[in-house]
Structures are given as structure tokens and as C-alpha cells.
Steps between C-alpha positions, in 0.01 A plus 500: 500500500609782740603827342873553475656771718623807320871489424544849649391378845797263546793739468476644856515146639796414277672826600454438872604138461819597319577771754442254784738247345769766463462617860514145632801430283679811628421414862622144448827626352546747787453216745749285308760778508441551874560130563806513275631793702441321833681193368786718384538664840525163675756380243720810497698407809489123467814312388654390271646832397587490129751784483607437141141517380442809711807680361396408147160659556662811649711533188201446274265741681755759606801519272316430176237765583753773563508636146125540463478652850777747420333614179158526667633698794712733289225601260240522776719751686563695180130520417415603857753782481377616162132500593566638848706788370225631272244460777708674768603782263142626495529615862875536533561173685782357288718459809268221619583283200770291666286428805204404283700257287664339804173462692315362201771244430564379855139485620306386193644473155822317588336210688194470274670525160783270609247239616301527175816462288619199700152350475505533122846347471550259789146433627383390157809281463425332836147416388620373161782288642296340778200462269716318247626273775139432599377406152810289426451319834842605635333611822352152538846357437643712782235368737578144385865558593392603853578869430233741621428693173339788685804546724739452209329736253317766699709575810822611323303728267306667779810558709696631202223742397459618860868591523566626147205735453621752764847499343358560153274773640799673658675497162188637332468779757862603462502501120164680492639781714805518272269521198304782664828680571612465139180657369443756775855627543686416180216555251264752660760698696382470860770587755661165608544618860133585538398176330697288747426713808122486450523126456701460820255717694190317380587130472531321833626150575146368543415587140777272379457212747123483465537486123742207541255323734236532232731355239572196722125432525467542122778246454311242706181572308645462153695186588204333672256576223743399225573169674132444579391550139773274369442234766134477405542534123261304282617238259654593168680800356181705526487435872856626546420811296190570706697449823767747387250764393297454816810533715596835346146642519425384852843598634474848349154557646610366839802732501285806426238405761772417751669831427187690598457303823866525600519871416196569720663307785864612473481867401 
């Protein structure tokens, strides 16, 4: 009878095997999302155009996210002003507070935080709704009625997110600057003329438009990933839950990675 191998000698193999499975799984999912994206691009401009469904998605993604975006932008601008004031005061640079708040909101925090908030609210809902339709076989029923489920479910959501994210980001930028003004001028006593003048001198049109371009890309990302996760949800309530959680996590990571890439290209 051959001697048995020591138990301690198998864990590196198990570790490498587990790591390999995870890497292959991640690569397979990336390939699936890439194919999903290519299919979406070909379907975006193909009729029929379901305007009612599209407007409903715009209302769901845009109008119903306004409150959370307003609150996020307002308190982000207020915190920026508060932290910036105590930092600038150390070397007498309080006059730069308005410019700092405006640049931070328009270039980075407005687009990124808006996209993350919409991902948490609307992206997760997309995955849950489409995932529920998948496990209850409603998607199969659409196909049986000669309705392309991909075109019916995915295209309106991607278009709506693409258009609404820049609008929500513009709202977040504006309310963030107002919040910074409230703290910097009304609470901490910075001269309002200097606050506004420094902001006008520093912020250029490209800072605003490039931030809006980024938000449009983030909108496509969160809608595609939310729809992809729901479309490929596993059977049962647990599968829908996993699809929803996966959509939020993957969308958030993609937005942060995409933000780095776009910032290095645009600014």
C-alpha cells in the first residue's frame, strides 16, 4: 500500500486551482459583457422604436433619481468647502475655495458620485426586474410572441441612462457649488465676490463638458451591466439576488476604473 501524501502538500494545488477558476470565470464574464455590448450597439438604432417604453425608463432613471442626486451633490459641496477652508487657511489661500469646489464637482465628484447613486438605485432595479422576468420565463414568453426581448428590454434602458446621466450630473454640479457657497460664504465668512470671481477665472468650459462626457459613458456602463446581470440571472430568488448584488458591485468598479481612464484621456 503506497504511503499517503501529507495533507499540507495539497493546499498550494487547491489554492492555484481555485485562483485559476476565478480568473477564468472573470474572463468569461468580461467576454460575455463585451458581446452584450456589441449586440446592444447594433440594436440601438434598429426599429421598432418604442418611445413609450423609452420615456418610462427616462422617468425612472432620471426623475426618480433627482432627490438622491440633489442630496448627494449638496452635502458633497458643503463638505468640500468645509475641508478646503481649513486646509487653505494654513497658507492664506481661502480665496481659492470657490474654484476648488467647482473644479472638484464638475471634473470628478459630480459625475462619479451621480453614477454611483444611480447605480445603487436604478442599476440594481434593472438587474432585479429583468432577472425576475428571466426566472419567471417572461423573457421566453416575449420571444414566443415574436418580440425581440433584448431589443425590448435593453435598448430603452441604455438610451435612457445615456441621456439622463449628464442631466443628473449637471444638477449635482450646480447644487454642489451652491452647497459650497453656503458653507464658504454664509457660514465661514469668505467674501462672496472673491468666491465667485476665483471660480469664474479657474473653471473653463472644458471642465464642465468633459465631466458630462464621462457621465454619459458611466450611464451606458451601469445600464449595460445591470441589464446583463439580470438577463443572465440564475433560476430562483437567490439567482435574482445574486444578479442584483453583482450588478451593483461590477458597475461601481467599472465606473471607478472608467473614471481613471477617461480622466487620463480628457484632462
